[in-house]
Wavefront OBJ file of the C-alpha trace (Angstrom):
o trace
v -17.175 19.855 20.743
v -17.406 18.224 23.861
v -14.830 16.458 25.826
v -17.015 13.374 26.056
v -17.922 13.156 22.235
v -14.386 13.582 21.540
v -13.652 10.328 23.945
v -16.425 8.457 21.921
v -14.582 9.516 18.501
v -11.433 8.080 19.978
v -12.444 4.609 20.999
v -14.922 4.082 18.054
v -11.988 4.954 15.438
v -9.449 3.023 17.710
v -11.679 0.059 19.135
v -9.234 -2.213 21.120
v -6.349 0.395 21.068
v -9.063 2.965 22.114
v -8.022 3.545 25.541
v -4.471 4.111 24.564
v -5.116 6.307 22.028
v -7.130 8.269 24.843
v -3.821 8.482 27.129
v -1.964 9.826 23.982
v -4.507 12.361 22.996
v -4.703 13.572 26.308
v -1.351 13.566 26.904
v -0.255 15.552 23.483
v -3.136 17.873 23.634
v -5.166 17.673 27.107
v -7.764 16.675 24.396
v -7.905 20.441 22.867
v -8.519 20.135 19.374
v -6.822 23.526 18.885
v -3.505 22.278 20.298
v -0.318 23.981 18.706
v 3.072 22.536 19.991
v 5.173 24.957 21.759
v 7.400 25.008 18.451
v 4.310 25.294 16.159
v 5.058 21.978 14.291
v 2.373 19.658 15.786
v -1.386 20.493 15.659
v -4.505 19.061 17.186
v -5.564 16.204 19.373
v -3.139 13.726 18.161
v -0.239 16.981 17.618
v 0.022 15.697 14.035
v 3.641 16.568 12.901
v 3.135 19.145 10.037
v 6.911 18.686 8.439
v 5.850 15.073 7.974
v 1.979 14.771 7.538
v 0.740 18.128 5.803
v 2.395 16.774 2.440
v 0.781 13.113 2.835
v -2.825 14.809 3.812
v -3.681 17.737 1.309
v -6.350 19.072 3.628
v -3.973 19.106 6.654
v -4.104 22.927 6.847
v -8.032 23.619 6.564
v -8.896 20.455 8.776
v -6.126 19.628 11.308
v -8.537 21.312 14.046
v -11.430 19.091 13.489
v -11.515 16.445 16.035
v -13.095 13.847 13.692
v -10.492 14.678 10.905
v -7.584 14.828 13.232
v -8.788 11.839 15.021
v -9.252 9.346 11.806
v -5.859 10.783 10.245
v -4.496 9.996 13.858
v -5.637 6.541 13.028
v -4.297 5.982 9.189
v -0.907 7.039 10.696
v -1.298 4.160 13.600
v -2.399 1.765 10.769
v 0.586 2.907 8.944
v 3.141 2.439 11.519
v 1.919 -0.764 12.947
v 1.746 0.852 16.351
v 1.709 4.073 18.493
v 5.363 4.799 17.763
v 4.997 7.942 15.776
v 3.913 9.685 19.103
v 6.161 10.542 22.172
v 4.134 11.470 24.650
v 1.797 8.645 26.250
l 1 2 3 4 5 6 7 8 9 10 11 12 13 14 15 16 17 18 19 20 21 22 23 24 25 26 27 28 29 30 31 32 33 34 35 36 37 38 39 40 41 42 43 44 45 46 47 48 49 50 51 52 53 54 55 56 57 58 59 60 61 62 63 64 65 66 67 68 69 70 71 72 73 74 75 76 77 78 79 80 81 82 83 84 85 86 87 88 89 90
């Protein structure tokens, strides 16, 4: 999926928080839906932490590299936390 399409999905999903979400995705993965962290524990656009989220989202291992899925689940994490505090890279 092209970067512009991914950016549009992020903006649509996060609404008024879209620009901040874009900065996080850029910092976390360089907007690469197939990104895996250096230690192999975080995956996708928003570098979802598998030890935390794979048990919460049963389809994690099948879907993490799908941009739409990763964005939607990052939004769920954001809503659950009430902020972008689960991410360290801004």
